[in-house]
C-alpha positions in Angstrom: 7.9 62.3 -7.9 7.7 58.7 -9.5 10.7 56.7 -9.3 10.4 56.1 -13.0 10.6 59.7 -13.5 13.5 59.6 -11.8 15.3 57.7 -14.4 14.3 59.2 -17.6 15.7 62.1 -15.9 19.0 61.2 -14.9 19.2 59.7 -18.7 18.2 63.2 -19.9 21.0 64.8 -17.9 23.9 62.4 -18.1 22.6 59.6 -20.9 26.3 58.8 -21.8 27.4 58.0 -18.1 27.7 54.6 -17.1 24.6 53.6 -15.0 25.2 49.8 -14.9 28.8 48.2 -14.5 30.0 44.4 -14.4 30.3 42.1 -17.3 26.8 43.9 -18.9 27.6 47.8 -18.2 24.7 49.8 -19.6 24.8 53.9 -19.7 22.0 55.7 -18.7 20.6 56.1 -21.7 20.4 52.3 -22.8 19.2 51.7 -19.5 16.0 53.6 -19.6 15.5 52.4 -22.9 16.0 48.8 -21.7 13.5 49.3 -19.3 11.1 51.0 -21.1 10.9 47.9 -23.3 10.8 46.0 -20.4 7.5 47.8 -19.7 6.4 47.3 -22.9 6.9 43.6 -22.5 4.9 43.3 -19.2 1.9 45.4 -20.5 2.0 42.7 -23.7 1.8 40.3 -20.7 -1.4 41.5 -19.3 0.4 44.3 -16.4 -1.4 47.0 -16.2 -1.2 49.9 -13.8 -1.8 49.6 -10.4 -1.6 45.5 -10.9 1.1 43.9 -9.0 4.2 41.8 -10.6 6.0 39.1 -8.3 9.6 38.9 -9.1 11.7 36.1 -7.8 15.0 36.2 -9.3 19.0 35.7 -7.4 19.5 39.5 -8.4 21.5 41.4 -10.1 20.5 43.4 -13.2 17.8 41.3 -14.8 16.2 41.6 -11.3 16.6 45.8 -11.0 16.1 45.9 -14.7 12.5 44.3 -14.0 11.6 46.8 -10.9 12.2 50.0 -12.8 10.3 48.5 -15.1 7.4 48.1 -13.4 7.9 51.6 -12.1 7.6 53.2 -15.6 3.6 52.0 -16.2 2.6 52.2 -12.7 2.3 48.4 -11.9 3.6 47.5 -7.9 6.6 45.4 -8.3 6.9 42.6 -5.8 10.2 41.0 -5.3 10.4 38.0 -2.9 13.4 36.1 -1.5 14.3 33.4 -3.1 15.4 31.4 0.1 11.7 31.2 1.5 10.3 27.7 0.9 7.5 27.0 -1.2 4.9 26.8 1.7 6.1 30.2 2.4 6.3 31.3 -1.2 3.0 30.7 -1.7 1.6 32.4 1.6 3.6 35.4 -0.2 1.9 35.0 -3.1 -1.8 34.6 -2.0 -1.2 37.6 -0.1 0.1 39.8 -2.6 -2.6 39.1 -5.5 -0.1 39.4 -8.4 -1.5 39.3 -11.9 2.0 38.0 -13.0 5.2 36.1 -11.0 8.1 36.3 -12.6 11.0 34.1 -12.5 14.6 33.2 -13.5 15.8 29.4 -14.6 17.1 28.9 -11.4 14.1 29.0 -9.1 11.7 27.8 -11.5 11.0 24.5 -9.5 10.3 26.8 -6.5 8.3 29.0 -7.9 6.2 26.3 -9.9 5.5 24.4 -6.9 4.0 27.4 -4.8 1.7 28.4 -7.8 0.3 25.2 -7.9 -1.2 26.1 -4.7 -2.1 29.8 -5.9 -4.9 29.6 -8.4 -5.2 32.4 -11.2 -1.2 33.9 -11.4 0.3 33.3 -14.6 4.4 33.1 -14.2 7.1 34.0 -17.2 10.7 33.5 -17.0 13.2 36.3 -17.1 16.6 35.2 -18.6 19.3 36.2 -21.4 17.1 37.8 -24.4 18.7 35.8 -27.0 16.6 32.7 -25.1 12.5 31.8 -26.9 10.3 32.9 -24.4 12.2 35.1 -21.8 10.5 38.8 -20.6 14.0 39.8 -22.1 13.5 38.2 -26.0 10.0 39.9 -25.7 10.9 43.4 -24.7 14.4 42.9 -27.4 11.0 41.9 -30.0 9.3 45.0 -31.6 9.4 48.9 -31.1 10.7 51.2 -27.8 8.7 51.3 -25.3 5.0 53.1 -24.7 5.0 56.7 -24.0 5.4 58.1 -20.1 2.6 56.5 -17.9 1.8 59.2 -15.2 2.3 57.9 -11.7 1.2 59.6 -8.6 3.7 59.7 -5.8 1.2 58.4 -3.6 0.6 55.3 -5.6 2.6 52.0 -4.3 5.6 51.7 -5.9 7.1 48.3 -4.1 5.9 45.8 -1.7 8.8 44.7 -0.1 8.0 41.4 3.1 8.8 40.9 6.3 10.9 37.8 6.8 8.3 36.2 8.8 10.5 35.6 11.9 7.5 36.5 14.3 4.6 34.6 12.7 3.9 34.8 8.4 5.5 37.5 6.4 3.9 40.5 6.1 3.6 42.4 3.0 4.6 46.3 3.6 3.4 48.7 0.7 6.0 51.8 -0.2 4.6 54.6 -2.5 7.3 56.5 -5.2 7.3 59.1 -2.7 8.0 57.2 0.4 10.8 55.5 -1.7 12.3 58.6 -3.5 12.7 60.4 -0.1 14.4 57.5 1.7 16.7 57.2 -0.7 17.4 61.1 -0.2 17.4 60.5 3.1 20.4 57.6 2.7 22.1 60.0 0.2 22.3 62.7 3.0 22.9 60.3 6.0 25.7 58.5 4.0 27.8 61.1 2.6 26.9 60.1 -1.1 27.9 62.2 -4.5 26.8 62.4 -7.6 28.7 59.2 -10.2 29.9 57.7 -6.8 30.5 53.9 -8.0 28.6 51.4 -5.7 28.9 47.7 -4.9 25.3 46.5 -5.9 25.2 43.0 -4.0 22.6 43.7 -1.1 19.0 42.0 -2.4 16.5 43.9 -3.7 13.8 42.1 -1.7 15.2 44.1 1.2 15.2 47.8 2.3 19.1 48.1 1.7 19.2 46.5 -1.9 16.5 48.9 -2.6 18.4 52.3 -1.0 21.7 51.6 -3.0 20.0 51.3 -6.6 17.8 54.1 -5.9 20.6 56.4 -4.4 22.6 55.5 -7.3 19.8 56.4 -9.7 19.2 59.8 -8.6 22.9 60.7 -8.0 23.7 59.3 -11.6 26.3 56.9 -10.5 27.4 53.7 -11.4 25.8 50.7 -10.1 28.1 47.5 -9.7 25.8 44.6 -9.5 27.0 41.3 -7.4 24.4 38.5 -7.8 25.2 36.8 -4.3 27.9 38.3 -1.8 31.0 36.2 -2.1 34.4 37.8 -0.5 36.7 37.0 -3.1 34.7 38.0 -5.9 33.6 41.2 -4.6 36.9 42.6 -4.0 37.7 42.1 -7.9 34.3 43.8 -8.8 35.4 46.5 -6.1 39.0 46.7 -7.6 38.4 46.2 -11.0 35.1 48.9 -11.2 37.1 51.2 -8.9 33.8 50.9 -6.6 34.0 54.0 -4.2 30.8 53.1 -1.8 30.2 50.2 0.2 26.4 50.0 2.2 26.8 46.2 3.4 26.1 44.4 6.5 28.9 43.9 9.2 29.4 40.3 8.3 30.4 41.3 4.8 32.9 43.7 6.5 34.5 40.7 8.4 34.6 38.4 5.6 36.1 41.4 2.9 38.6 41.8 5.7 39.2 38.0 5.9 40.2 37.8 2.4 43.3 39.7 3.7 43.6 41.8 0.3 41.1 44.7 1.7 43.9 46.7 1.8 43.9 47.1 -2.1 40.3 48.5 -2.6 42.2 51.9 -2.6 39.5 53.7 -4.5 36.6 52.9 -1.3 36.4 56.3 0.3 32.7 55.8 2.2 31.5 52.8 4.1 28.0 52.8 5.4 26.1 49.5 7.0 22.6 48.2 8.3 21.0 45.1 9.6 23.0 45.2 12.4 25.4 47.0 15.0 28.8 47.5 14.2 31.3 46.7 16.9 34.1 49.1 17.3 36.2 46.9 16.4 35.2 46.2 13.5 35.1 49.8 12.5 38.7 50.6 13.4 39.5 47.3 11.3 38.1 48.7 8.7 39.8 52.1 9.2 42.8 50.9 9.7 42.4 48.9 6.7 41.3 51.7 3.8 
């Protein structure tokens, strides 16, 4: 199974279901078409099957869509942490060997400084479709995306870099099959159901973010993006979007509790965590509150 096909199949089965929540909602049919167009735009920027594309974006829908678009054309998505400094980012760029580095406006200075030390890496900007020169603007022009590319399950889907805590960051290649089965395992382990609504706030340069995104696609759920975690804003999204499934680090759960308003999130019925151990006290507080 390849991940482009996984999205396409969900869109064929549930075209009118809400795929993306938040301020820019999309149905599965719309998200499928949008990622097809982004795939065409990547091709027009010189990206071919097997090529690596670095993504340095804050997160949210633009990053998720570019990642899925890369899957559809057989390219390798390399989402890198925007918390890297220029030297760390330059090292990862040199190590990954991408044909293209895509960044948003907020990280233009960082990426420009890093790319200056890595010859041969071209840059592109992600931003509003109305803004000339962005990848999204290129995607909005012309016709729909190309015919589906045949991608082997053994082909590399994504390369995630470690934080470099004990040395230089290390790129870990993950195949389409590995990502697909990891998402299925996440669904089983966390008790996900079809059509759940999930808060998508964990970064996509981390396995937690990837699991949340892909598990949502496989179960035809709704992924509600939050670019960066803020407890008050997260709670507003949870209540407004009727989020029922959360997959967060324990510190984020503490932050939600400290708002004093978590009890308002009456839709939430599934809690999962990773990244660190959850204390018994935190688990009990969450159970009592929700």
